[in-house]
C-alpha positions in Angstrom: 23.6 -13.8 -26.0 20.7 -14.8 -23.8 17.5 -12.9 -23.7 15.3 -13.5 -20.8 11.5 -13.2 -20.6 9.7 -12.9 -17.3 5.9 -13.5 -16.9 3.4 -14.2 -14.2 3.1 -10.8 -12.5 -0.1 -9.2 -11.6 -2.3 -7.3 -9.1 -3.1 -9.4 -6.0 -4.2 -8.8 -2.4 -2.0 -9.2 0.7 -1.7 -12.9 1.6 -2.2 -14.1 -2.0 0.3 -16.0 -4.1 1.9 -15.6 -7.5 4.3 -17.7 -9.5 6.8 -15.9 -11.8 8.4 -17.6 -14.7 11.7 -16.8 -16.5 12.3 -18.3 -19.8 15.0 -17.4 -22.3 14.9 -16.8 -26.0 18.1 -17.7 -27.7 20.5 -19.9 -25.9 19.7 -22.1 -23.0 20.2 -21.0 -19.4 20.6 -24.5 -18.2 24.4 -24.0 -17.6 24.0 -20.7 -15.7 23.3 -19.7 -12.1 20.1 -17.6 -12.1 18.7 -15.0 -9.8 15.6 -13.0 -9.2 15.7 -9.3 -8.3 13.1 -6.6 -7.8 13.0 -2.9 -8.1 10.4 -0.6 -6.5 9.9 3.0 -7.7 12.6 5.3 -6.5 14.7 2.4 -5.1 17.7 0.4 -6.3 17.4 -3.1 -7.7 17.5 -5.5 -4.8 18.3 -9.2 -4.6 15.5 -11.6 -4.0 16.7 -15.2 -4.6 19.3 -17.2 -6.5 19.8 -20.8 -7.6 22.8 -22.6 -9.0 23.0 -24.6 -12.2 21.8 -27.9 -10.6 18.8 -26.4 -8.8 20.1 -26.9 -5.3 21.5 -24.5 -2.8 18.9 -21.8 -3.2 19.6 -18.5 -1.4 17.1 -15.9 -0.3 17.0 -12.4 0.9 16.0 -12.1 4.6 12.8 -10.2 3.6 11.5 -13.2 1.5 12.9 -16.2 3.2 10.2 -18.6 4.2 7.7 -17.1 1.8 9.3 -17.3 -1.6 10.8 -20.4 -3.3 13.1 -20.3 -6.3 13.3 -23.4 -8.5 14.4 -24.4 -12.0 13.3 -27.0 -14.5 16.4 -27.4 -16.7 14.4 -29.8 -19.0 12.2 -26.8 -19.7 15.0 -24.3 -19.7 12.9 -22.3 -17.2 13.4 -20.7 -13.7 10.5 -20.0 -11.3 9.8 -17.8 -8.3 6.9 -19.0 -6.2 5.7 -16.2 -4.0 3.4 -16.9 -1.1 2.0 -14.7 1.7 2.6 -11.6 -0.4 2.8 -8.3 1.4 2.3 -4.7 0.1 6.1 -4.2 0.5 6.7 -6.9 -2.1 5.3 -4.5 -4.7 8.0 -4.0 -7.4 9.0 -4.9 -10.9 10.6 -8.4 -10.7 13.5 -9.2 -13.0 15.4 -12.5 -13.6 19.0 -12.5 -14.4 21.7 -14.9 -15.6 25.2 -15.1 -14.2 27.0 -16.0 -17.4 30.5 -14.7 -16.6 31.1 -16.7 -13.4 30.9 -13.8 -11.0 30.5 -15.1 -7.4 28.7 -12.3 -5.5 25.2 -13.7 -6.1 23.4 -10.9 -4.3 24.8 -8.1 -6.5 23.0 -7.0 -9.7 26.4 -6.3 -11.3 27.2 -10.1 -11.2 24.4 -10.8 -13.6 25.1 -10.3 -17.3 21.7 -10.9 -18.9 18.3 -9.5 -17.8 14.7 -9.7 -18.8 12.4 -6.8 -19.2 10.7 -7.4 -15.9 7.2 -8.2 -14.7 5.1 -6.0 -12.4 3.9 -7.4 -9.1 1.5 -5.2 -7.2 0.2 -6.3 -3.8 -2.7 -4.3 -2.3 -3.4 -4.2 1.4 
């Protein structure tokens, strides 16, 4: 079983940047497609970005495309989410997930089998 650990969240102002990191404990995530999701209070968990095993073909939610970049460093067994031009509406707990079962709907939380505990991102106006 893979256990994921997110880090890098914090309190920033609108327009600032943050870089989130997702690193597993236990098995490697090198072989798995990975994704980032977020959940604001009172809302459902929503898709942010995904990346395949090789690190190419990233896919983004419309709300973050052009501002966020997902990447991975398989040599470091780590996945990143670079967030630029942050907005107050980006405020949420951010989670990384691993698609270990081969599910193909990359934007659905139910396709991800392993999750981290989340890291809080708060953007003030």
